[in-house]
N, C-alpha and C positions, 0 to 999 in steps of 0.2 A: 504493500500499500504506499502511495505517496499522497502528499497534500499539496495543493496549489491554492494561492490566495490571488485572485484576480481583482484588481481594484482600478476604478476610474479615477485618474488624477494623481498628482504628486504634490508633496508638500515641501517647499524649499526651506521652511524654517528649521527643520530637523530637530525640533524640540523633543519629540518622543523617540527619535531614531535610536539612541543608545539602548533604551529599554526594549524596543522592538527587536533589535539585533541580538540582545542578550537572550531573549525568549526563542528566537529562531535558532540560535546556536544550541540551546538546550533541546529543543525539539529534534534537531538534526542528529543528535546523539542517539535517537530512537528510531527515526524514519526520515526519509527525504521530504523537504519542503521548500517550495519556491514561491517568490512573490513576483507577480507580473503586473506592471502599471500600464494602463492604457490612457491615451490622451483624452481629455473631456471634449465633448462635441461643441460645447458653448463657446469655445475659442473662435469658432468660425461664425459666431453670430447667430447660430440656430435658436429658434424659440424653444421653450421648456419642453413641449411635446416632441418636437422633432429631435432635440438633444437626447431625450430619453430613448427614443426609437433608435437613433444612431448608436448610442452607447450600449443599448441592449443587444443590437446586432453584433457589435464588436465583442462583447462578452460571450455571447452564444457561439460565435465563430471560433473561439479559443477552446471550447469544451471538447472533451473526447468522448466517443461512444462508451456507454457503460459507467461513465464517471458519476459518482453520487454528487449531487449539486445542492449546496446550501446557500441561499440568497440572504443576505443580511438586510433586515428592513425593520424599523421601529414598530411596524404594525404586525410583524410576525409573531410566531409562538414564542412564549417565554419558557425557559427552563432553568433549573438550578445546575450547578456544576456537575453533580453526580448524574443527573438526567442526560446532560450534554455528553458526558464521557460514555455512558452506556448506549444511549440511543442514536448518537451521531458517530463518535469515534469507534465505539465497540461494534456497531452494526456494520460500518465500512470495513473494519478489520476482519470480522467474522465472514462476510461475504467476498472478501478479497477485492474490494472495489477501491479505486482511487477516489480522492475526495477533493472537490473544488468549492471554495468559499468565494462568493461574489459580493463585492462591495461596490454599490452603484455610485453614480455621479451626484451632483448637488440636487438634481430634480428626482432622484430615487430610481427605482427599477422600472423598466418597461413591463407592461402586462405579459409579453411573451417570455421574459426572464422569470417572472413569478410562476408562470405555467410550466416551465421546463424544470423548475427547481423541485427537488425531492422534499425539501423542507424550506419554508420561509422562516427565518429565525430572527427574534429580537434580542439583542444584547441588552437592551433597556427600552423602556417606553420613552425615554428622553432622546432628543436628537443629539447625537455625538459628532464632534468633528471627525473627519474621515481618518486622520492619523490616530486620534484616541480610540476610535472604533477598531482600528488595526491592532493597536496595543492591547485592548481588552481581549480581542479575538485570539491573538498569539498566546497571551497569558492563560486563557481558558483551554486552549489546545494543550499547552504544556500541563496545566493542571489536570485535564482530563486524562491525558497519557499517564500521569502520576497515579491517578486514581485506578486506572486499569492495570497498572503494573504493581499496585499495592505499596507504592512509595510514600514516605512521610510528608511530601510537600503539602498535600491537602489535608487539613485538619478541621 
């Protein structure tokens, strides 16, 4: 199993970068993980609906057949860390499926992305900055792997 995080946009501030990289390093000790950043559509002056559509196409074009897809969205399903570990990471591992987490652009996910997703997951009901969402995601992936492996990180 490998994990991919596909994200619309980049953050030049690098505020959360050290923490994100720390968790990615920890995850890579257990399994492969890559982050792919895609350009936002709004740079070209697209309106919100068009930007969502273009970004949705870009995300979907990067997916592999058979990959388990989790779209992050504040309106998605909420889980605690143990549920996330068992129902997302554990299920992907048990089925031998690669896992793709999708982080949409400023306008959110297009309907076709939500339709393709095996799960639409809310990290929080609050709106999070994209880099903060990425940090929360990688920390929860690491925590989930620790839960599945019976390691003491999660208490």
